N, C-alpha and C positions, 0 to 999 in steps of 0.2 A: 817676436815671431808669433803669429796667430794662424791656427788652422781650424776652421770651423767644422763642426761635425754634429751629428744627431744620434741620440739613442731612443729607440722606440720599444716600449713595454707592451707587447701584444696582450698580455693578461689584463691590462688596464683598459684596453680599447673596447668600447661598447658598440662600435659601428654607427655612431651618431652623425658622421660625415661633416662635423663642424670644420675639420681641417680642410676638407675639399671645398666647402662653401667659402671659407675665409680666403683660400687661394684664388678662387674665381672672383671674389669681390675685389681682391687686390689687382688681379691681372687682366680679367676679361674686359676688353674695350679700353684698357689703360695703357698708354705708351710709356714704357720705362727705358727707352733707349738712353745710353748705348748698351744697357744690359740685355734688354729684350723688347721685342715689338709686342703689340697687344695680343693677348690670348683670344682665340675665337670664341664665339658664343656657345659652341657645343663641340663635342668630340675629343676634348683634351682632358686628361686627368693628371695634372702635374704632381698631385699626391693621390695615388689610386688606392682606395680602401678595398682590398681584395678579401672576399668572403671565402673561408675554407670550412667546408662541412665535412665532419669525420664521423665514422661509425655508421650505425643503422638503427632504425626504430626498434625498440623504444629508447635506446641509449645513444644519443647523438650529441656531438660537440660542435659548436660553431665558433670559429675564431675570425677576427678581423685583423688583417695585416696591412697597415699603411705602407705604401711604396712610393717614396719620392725618388728623384735622381739620387743615386748613391754617392755622387761626387768622388768617384774612384780616383785613387792615387795613380793607378795604371789604367786609365780610362781608354777602352778600345775606340771610343768615338774620336778621341784626340788624334790617335795614330792613323785613322782611316779617313779623316776628313781632309778636304783641300787645305793647303797651307793658309793659316790665318783665319779659317772659318770657325775654329774652336780654339780656346785658350784657357789655361788655368791661371787664375789670379794668385797673387802672393798669399792670400788667405785660404787657398785650397779650393775655392769655388770654381767649377768648370762652367764656362760661359760659351754659348753659341752666338757668335757675332751676327746680329740681325741683318747686317748688310752683306758682309763677306760670304755668309753661308747661303745666300739666296740661290735658288735653282739647284740645290743639291739634296734631293730626297733620299739619296743613299745613306745619309747621316742617320736617318731613322732606324735603319736596319743594323747599325753598328753597335747598338746597345744590347747586351745580353739580357738585361732586366726588362727590356721593352718599355723604358721610361721616357723615350723621346717620341714626339708627335709631329705630324706634318700640318702646317698651316697653309691651306691653298690660297687664302686671301693675300697673305703676306709673302707667299712663295718661299717659305723658310721652315726649317726644323726648329722645334721649341721644346723646352723642358723646364723643370723646377730650377730656380736660380738661388735657392736659399734666401730669397728676398734681398739679394745683394744691394739693390738700390736703396732699401731701407737701412741696411747695415751701414752703408756709406754715409747716411745722414744721421747716424748715432743710435739707431735701434739696437737693442740687445738680443732680440730673438725674432724668428720668422713669424709670419701671420698665422700659420697652421699651429705652431707651438702656443702662441698667444691665445688661440681660440679653443684649445683642447680642454674640456671641463674635467677630465680625469687625470691630467698631467701624465698622459701616456707618452708624450713627446718631450724630450729634453734636448735643448740646443745650447751650444757653448763652444769654448775654445779648448780643443783637444791638447794644445801645447801648454796650457796652464795647469800645473799639477794640483793646484788648490781648487780648481773648478769641480762642480758636481759631475759634469760629463766625463772629465778625466778619470774620476774614481769609478764611475759606472762602466766605462768602456773596458776596464780591466777584466770584468766578469761577463761582459756581453759577448754575443756571437755574430757572425756574418750571415747574411742571407745569401745562399748559394756560394759557399766558400770555394766550390769547385771551379768557379769562374776565374779565380786567381787575380782579381782586379784591385784588391786592397781598398774596399769602400770606406768612406768616412761616415757612413750610417751603420749603426750596429743595433742588435735586437736582444730583447729578453722574451722568453715565453713563446718562441716560435712553435707552431703546431708539430707535435711528434705523435708517435703511435700510442694507443692506450688499450688496456685490457680491462673489461668490465664484466659484471655478472651479478647474480642474486643468489643468496643462500636461503634454504628452507629446511625445516625439520620434518621428516616423514611422518612422525607421530603427532605433530603440532602444526599442520598445514594452515590452520587458521590464524597462526601467530607469525609475526615477522621475526626473522632470525637476526635481531639487532645486537650490536656490540660484540660481534664475533670477529676474531682476528684471522686474517687471510695472509699468506706469505707467497711471494713470487721469487723464485730462485733462478739465478743466471751465473753459472760458474761459482765464483767465491762470493758473489754479491747477493744479498737478500734484502728485498723490500717488503714492507708490511703495510697492510691497510685494515681498517675496521669497518664492518658493515654499519650502515646508517639505520635510522628508525624503520626503514622499509626493507631492510635486509640486503640492500644494494652495496656493492663495493666497486672501486676503480683504481687502477694503477696508471698514472699519467707520465708523460715525458720519456717514453721508451724508444729505444733506437729501432729503426726499421730493419727488418730482416734478421732479427735476433731470435734465439731459442730460449724459452723459459719453462719452468715447471711450477705450476700453481698448486699449493698445498693448503688443506684445511684440516685442522685437528681440534676436535671439541670433545671434552670428557663425556663419556657415555655414548658416543657415536663413532661409527666407523670412519677412520681417516679417509680423506678424499685427495686424489692426486691426478693432475692432468697436464699433458705437455701442450705448450702454447708457442706458436710462431707468430712473429709480428711483421710478416710480409704486408699485412693489412691490419687495420684496427680490428680487435677481437671482442665479440660479445658472446660470452659463454652461456648465456641464458640462465635458467634456474638450475642450480645445483642442489639436489635433494640429499640431505644427510640421513642415512639409515641408522637405526639403533644398533649398538654393538651387541 
């Protein structure tokens, strides 16, 4: 039994778009029936590298989240398409039949991830196929995985306990778990909230407050960070809508404490520590 899946490490993705370009090279203008008709020259992103900008100047984070078809185990597109228009292969790959699905643009709207596109030339909905036509001819991975220079994409058999992907998926997370569709694509490093700021000493404003420990408290959990050479600090991977207390205690200076909520990313600006 084989079930193909993918793990994507967002922290490794640099936004180079090699995956997108490799996908277009493989599918644009190339007929891979019965798996899929040719991808059009423009308008389709079968792996969509989505840019997520967080925070505000001068402390901004930019993440790139590649989004292919999630090959969901409980795919809404399967249940909402006309009979035979979509099907799941024995290896778990969800395929839009390039003939039976013709004339059904409603298939595009069935995907909660918006990973299905309409091809007006072929009159059919299309999406990522995990390069099923290549796998059927002995390939071990998809073109996007092959082209990724940072190994942000890992492809393999989820049912093989010895495979790299089977080990990774145990610790990975879903993109939009609230959809409840059981995707076969999982992620590491999805963008979450962050709290950042800068420390300075009131009596030494011309010096950076480097190597100062800062703590962030949430109920019984405490996270710690150390300011860098410029006095900056940051806490990453925080849950949205949570409440925290940030504390700074440096010998010879008055302790500083501030309540922080992560409804949005937070930049505390410059915190000036006064002499005790």
